[in-house]
mmCIF file as gemmi writes it, N, C-alpha and C atoms, coordinates in Angstrom:
data_model
loop_
_atom_site.group_PDB
_atom_site.id
_atom_site.type_symbol
_atom_site.label_atom_id
_atom_site.label_alt_id
_atom_site.label_comp_id
_atom_site.label_asym_id
_atom_site.label_entity_id
_atom_site.label_seq_id
_atom_site.pdbx_PDB_ins_code
_atom_site.Cartn_x
_atom_site.Cartn_y
_atom_site.Cartn_z
_atom_site.occupancy
_atom_site.B_iso_or_equiv
_atom_site.pdbx_formal_charge
_atom_site.auth_seq_id
_atom_site.auth_asym_id
_atom_site.pdbx_PDB_model_num
ATOM 1 N N . MET Axp A 1 ? -4.893 -7.926 46.836 1 0 ? 1 A 1
ATOM 2 C CA . MET Axp A 1 ? -5.185 -7.541 44.941 1 0 ? 1 A 1
ATOM 3 C C . MET Axp A 1 ? -5.865 -8.95 44.471 1 0 ? 1 A 1
ATOM 4 N N . LYS Axp A 2 ? -6.856 -8.374 43.951 1 0 ? 2 A 1
ATOM 5 C CA . LYS Axp A 2 ? -8.199 -9.287 43.183 1 0 ? 2 A 1
ATOM 6 C C . LYS Axp A 2 ? -7.548 -10.144 42.187 1 0 ? 2 A 1
ATOM 7 N N . VAL Axp A 3 ? -7.794 -11.659 42.327 1 0 ? 3 A 1
ATOM 8 C CA . VAL Axp A 3 ? -7.23 -12.195 41.008 1 0 ? 3 A 1
ATOM 9 C C . VAL Axp A 3 ? -8.36 -12.832 40.15 1 0 ? 3 A 1
ATOM 10 N N . HIS Axp A 4 ? -8.419 -13.3 39.366 1 0 ? 4 A 1
ATOM 11 C CA . HIS Axp A 4 ? -9.276 -13.979 38.788 1 0 ? 4 A 1
ATOM 12 C C . HIS Axp A 4 ? -8.927 -14.65 37.679 1 0 ? 4 A 1
ATOM 13 N N . THR Axp A 5 ? -9.493 -15.355 37.195 1 0 ? 5 A 1
ATOM 14 C CA . THR Axp A 5 ? -9.058 -16.438 35.964 1 0 ? 5 A 1
ATOM 15 C C . THR Axp A 5 ? -9.486 -15.677 34.871 1 0 ? 5 A 1
ATOM 16 N N . TYR Axp A 6 ? -8.897 -16.206 33.816 1 0 ? 6 A 1
ATOM 17 C CA . TYR Axp A 6 ? -9.1 -15.729 32.483 1 0 ? 6 A 1
ATOM 18 C C . TYR Axp A 6 ? -11.017 -16.193 31.564 1 0 ? 6 A 1
ATOM 19 N N . GLU Axp A 7 ? -10.997 -17.16 32.137 1 0 ? 7 A 1
ATOM 20 C CA . GLU Axp A 7 ? -12.594 -17.619 31.812 1 0 ? 7 A 1
ATOM 21 C C . GLU Axp A 7 ? -13.427 -16.274 32.545 1 0 ? 7 A 1
ATOM 22 N N . ALA Axp A 8 ? -13.363 -16.346 33.546 1 0 ? 8 A 1
ATOM 23 C CA . ALA Axp A 8 ? -13.958 -15.567 34.56 1 0 ? 8 A 1
ATOM 24 C C . ALA Axp A 8 ? -13.943 -13.966 33.761 1 0 ? 8 A 1
ATOM 25 N N . TYR Axp A 9 ? -12.801 -13.701 33.425 1 0 ? 9 A 1
ATOM 26 C CA . TYR Axp A 9 ? -13.006 -12.373 32.832 1 0 ? 9 A 1
ATOM 27 C C . TYR Axp A 9 ? -13.288 -12.466 31.776 1 0 ? 9 A 1
ATOM 28 N N . GLU Axp A 10 ? -12.929 -13.249 30.831 1 0 ? 10 A 1
ATOM 29 C CA . GLU Axp A 10 ? -14.019 -13.635 29.327 1 0 ? 10 A 1
ATOM 30 C C . GLU Axp A 10 ? -15.19 -13.093 29.597 1 0 ? 10 A 1
ATOM 31 N N . ASN Axp A 11 ? -15.772 -14.128 30.702 1 0 ? 11 A 1
ATOM 32 C CA . ASN Axp A 11 ? -16.981 -14.118 30.924 1 0 ? 11 A 1
ATOM 33 C C . ASN Axp A 11 ? -17.756 -12.987 30.828 1 0 ? 11 A 1
ATOM 34 N N . GLU Axp A 12 ? -17.104 -12.099 31.571 1 0 ? 12 A 1
ATOM 35 C CA . GLU Axp A 12 ? -17.264 -10.498 32.098 1 0 ? 12 A 1
ATOM 36 C C . GLU Axp A 12 ? -17.704 -9.79 30.881 1 0 ? 12 A 1
ATOM 37 N N . PHE Axp A 13 ? -16.705 -9.928 29.98 1 0 ? 13 A 1
ATOM 38 C CA . PHE Axp A 13 ? -16.171 -8.867 28.752 1 0 ? 13 A 1
ATOM 39 C C . PHE Axp A 13 ? -16.501 -9.185 27.177 1 0 ? 13 A 1
ATOM 40 N N . ARG Axp A 14 ? -17.247 -10.774 27.262 1 0 ? 14 A 1
ATOM 41 C CA . ARG Axp A 14 ? -17.051 -11.889 26.013 1 0 ? 14 A 1
ATOM 42 C C . ARG Axp A 14 ? -17.811 -10.759 25.398 1 0 ? 14 A 1
ATOM 43 N N . GLU Axp A 15 ? -18.74 -10.417 25.346 1 0 ? 15 A 1
ATOM 44 C CA . GLU Axp A 15 ? -19.759 -9.519 23.954 1 0 ? 15 A 1
ATOM 45 C C . GLU Axp A 15 ? -19.394 -8.348 23.999 1 0 ? 15 A 1
ATOM 46 N N . LYS Axp A 16 ? -17.898 -7.427 24.836 1 0 ? 16 A 1
ATOM 47 C CA . LYS Axp A 16 ? -17.575 -6.392 24.226 1 0 ? 16 A 1
ATOM 48 C C . LYS Axp A 16 ? -16.403 -6.662 23.495 1 0 ? 16 A 1
ATOM 49 N N . MET Axp A 17 ? -15.597 -8.135 24.17 1 0 ? 17 A 1
ATOM 50 C CA . MET Axp A 17 ? -14.479 -8.365 23.044 1 0 ? 17 A 1
ATOM 51 C C . MET Axp A 17 ? -14.75 -8.858 21.382 1 0 ? 17 A 1
ATOM 52 N N . VAL Axp A 18 ? -15.745 -9.697 21.571 1 0 ? 18 A 1
ATOM 53 C CA . VAL Axp A 18 ? -16.546 -10.011 20.021 1 0 ? 18 A 1
ATOM 54 C C . VAL Axp A 18 ? -16.687 -8.987 19.422 1 0 ? 18 A 1
ATOM 55 N N . GLU Axp A 19 ? -17.473 -7.764 19.9 1 0 ? 19 A 1
ATOM 56 C CA . GLU Axp A 19 ? -17.739 -6.612 18.917 1 0 ? 19 A 1
ATOM 57 C C . GLU Axp A 19 ? -16.505 -5.664 18.75 1 0 ? 19 A 1
ATOM 58 N N . ALA Axp A 20 ? -15.296 -6.128 19.266 1 0 ? 20 A 1
ATOM 59 C CA . ALA Axp A 20 ? -14.151 -5.354 19.075 1 0 ? 20 A 1
ATOM 60 C C . ALA Axp A 20 ? -13.065 -6.232 18.089 1 0 ? 20 A 1
ATOM 61 N N . GLY Axp A 21 ? -13.559 -7.403 18.223 1 0 ? 21 A 1
ATOM 62 C CA . GLY Axp A 21 ? -12.971 -8.58 16.906 1 0 ? 21 A 1
ATOM 63 C C . GLY Axp A 21 ? -12.076 -9.107 17.788 1 0 ? 21 A 1
ATOM 64 N N . LEU Axp A 22 ? -12.019 -9.123 18.876 1 0 ? 22 A 1
ATOM 65 C CA . LEU Axp A 22 ? -10.801 -10.187 19.768 1 0 ? 22 A 1
ATOM 66 C C . LEU Axp A 22 ? -11.531 -11.441 19.638 1 0 ? 22 A 1
ATOM 67 N N . PRO Axp A 23 ? -10.258 -12.861 19.637 1 0 ? 23 A 1
ATOM 68 C CA . PRO Axp A 23 ? -10.684 -14.339 19.797 1 0 ? 23 A 1
ATOM 69 C C . PRO Axp A 23 ? -11.171 -14.296 21.198 1 0 ? 23 A 1
ATOM 70 N N . VAL Axp A 24 ? -12.298 -15.257 21.244 1 0 ? 24 A 1
ATOM 71 C CA . VAL Axp A 24 ? -12.754 -15.55 22.441 1 0 ? 24 A 1
ATOM 72 C C . VAL Axp A 24 ? -12.562 -17.201 22.264 1 0 ? 24 A 1
ATOM 73 N N . ASP Axp A 25 ? -12.241 -17.646 23.599 1 0 ? 25 A 1
ATOM 74 C CA . ASP Axp A 25 ? -12.468 -19.151 23.875 1 0 ? 25 A 1
ATOM 75 C C . ASP Axp A 25 ? -14.143 -19.653 23.878 1 0 ? 25 A 1
ATOM 76 N N . LYS Axp A 26 ? -15.145 -19.056 23.882 1 0 ? 26 A 1
ATOM 77 C CA . LYS Axp A 26 ? -16.471 -19.152 23.913 1 0 ? 26 A 1
ATOM 78 C C . LYS Axp A 26 ? -17.282 -18.143 23.495 1 0 ? 26 A 1
ATOM 79 N N . MET Axp A 27 ? -17.89 -18.752 22.421 1 0 ? 27 A 1
ATOM 80 C CA . MET Axp A 27 ? -19.149 -17.872 21.914 1 0 ? 27 A 1
ATOM 81 C C . MET Axp A 27 ? -20.064 -17.384 22.255 1 0 ? 27 A 1
ATOM 82 N N . PRO Axp A 28 ? -20.606 -16.09 22.589 1 0 ? 28 A 1
ATOM 83 C CA . PRO Axp A 28 ? -21.775 -15.972 23.198 1 0 ? 28 A 1
ATOM 84 C C . PRO Axp A 28 ? -22.92 -16.634 22.604 1 0 ? 28 A 1
ATOM 85 N N . GLU Axp A 29 ? -24.183 -17.286 23.488 1 0 ? 29 A 1
ATOM 86 C CA . GLU Axp A 29 ? -25.217 -17.868 22.539 1 0 ? 29 A 1
ATOM 87 C C . GLU Axp A 29 ? -25.778 -16.814 22.258 1 0 ? 29 A 1
ATOM 88 N N . PRO Axp A 30 ? -26.457 -17.094 20.916 1 0 ? 30 A 1
ATOM 89 C CA . PRO Axp A 30 ? -27.035 -16.263 20.059 1 0 ? 30 A 1
ATOM 90 C C . PRO Axp A 30 ? -28.642 -16.069 20.588 1 0 ? 30 A 1
ATOM 91 N N . THR Axp A 31 ? -29.379 -14.78 21.242 1 0 ? 31 A 1
ATOM 92 C CA . THR Axp A 31 ? -30.421 -14.494 21.415 1 0 ? 31 A 1
ATOM 93 C C . THR Axp A 31 ? -31.468 -15.11 20.563 1 0 ? 31 A 1
ATOM 94 N N . PRO Axp A 32 ? -32.675 -15.673 21.059 1 0 ? 32 A 1
ATOM 95 C CA . PRO Axp A 32 ? -33.504 -15.905 20.091 1 0 ? 32 A 1
ATOM 96 C C . PRO Axp A 32 ? -34.603 -14.84 19.943 1 0 ? 32 A 1
ATOM 97 N N . GLU Axp A 33 ? -35.022 -14.945 18.73 1 0 ? 33 A 1
ATOM 98 C CA . GLU Axp A 33 ? -35.723 -13.578 17.842 1 0 ? 33 A 1
ATOM 99 C C . GLU Axp A 33 ? -37.073 -14.194 18.324 1 0 ? 33 A 1
ATOM 100 N N . LYS Axp A 34 ? -37.706 -12.968 18.724 1 0 ? 34 A 1
ATOM 101 C CA . LYS Axp A 34 ? -39.081 -13.105 18.963 1 0 ? 34 A 1
ATOM 102 C C . LYS Axp A 34 ? -39.792 -13.353 17.794 1 0 ? 34 A 1
ATOM 103 N N . PRO Axp A 35 ? -40.759 -14.331 17.679 1 0 ? 35 A 1
ATOM 104 C CA . PRO Axp A 35 ? -41.518 -14.239 16.503 1 0 ? 35 A 1
ATOM 105 C C . PRO Axp A 35 ? -42.591 -12.959 16.396 1 0 ? 35 A 1
ATOM 106 N N . THR Axp A 36 ? -43.012 -12.485 14.949 1 0 ? 36 A 1
ATOM 107 C CA . THR Axp A 36 ? -43.429 -11.565 14.855 1 0 ? 36 A 1
ATOM 108 C C . THR Axp A 36 ? -44.717 -11.603 14.991 1 0 ? 36 A 1
ATOM 109 N N . ALA Axp A 37 ? -46.032 -11.119 15.062 1 0 ? 37 A 1
ATOM 110 C CA . ALA Axp A 37 ? -47.139 -11.14 15.135 1 0 ? 37 A 1
ATOM 111 C C . ALA Axp A 37 ? -47.6 -11.82 14.016 1 0 ? 37 A 1
ATOM 112 N N . GLU Axp A 38 ? -47.403 -11.805 12.507 1 0 ? 38 A 1
ATOM 113 C CA . GLU Axp A 38 ? -47.681 -12.428 11.771 1 0 ? 38 A 1
ATOM 114 C C . GLU Axp A 38 ? -47.152 -14.244 11.814 1 0 ? 38 A 1
ATOM 115 N N . GLU Axp A 39 ? -46.081 -14.356 12.351 1 0 ? 39 A 1
ATOM 116 C CA . GLU Axp A 39 ? -45.479 -15.468 12.391 1 0 ? 39 A 1
ATOM 117 C C . GLU Axp A 39 ? -46.406 -16.376 13.679 1 0 ? 39 A 1
ATOM 118 N N . GLU Axp A 40 ? -46.431 -15.55 14.802 1 0 ? 40 A 1
ATOM 119 C CA . GLU Axp A 40 ? -47.622 -16.262 15.498 1 0 ? 40 A 1
ATOM 120 C C . GLU Axp A 40 ? -49.101 -16.844 15.637 1 0 ? 40 A 1
ATOM 121 N N . LYS Axp A 41 ? -49.425 -15.977 14.029 1 0 ? 41 A 1
ATOM 122 C CA . LYS Axp A 41 ? -50.732 -16.035 13.859 1 0 ? 41 A 1
ATOM 123 C C . LYS Axp A 41 ? -50.895 -17.465 12.962 1 0 ? 41 A 1
ATOM 124 N N . GLU Axp A 42 ? -49.693 -18.12 12.433 1 0 ? 42 A 1
ATOM 125 C CA . GLU Axp A 42 ? -49.522 -19.27 11.464 1 0 ? 42 A 1
ATOM 126 C C . GLU Axp A 42 ? -49.897 -20.232 12.31 1 0 ? 42 A 1
């Protein structure tokens, strides 16, 4: 039987856990937004 730590389990399923409203030890990093074409012109 393969065992793994809770940390490894949470790393694998963190996004799904957050989407389901389950508490997690470490929140996922926010994905940086790409600047729009107008913002790049500035």
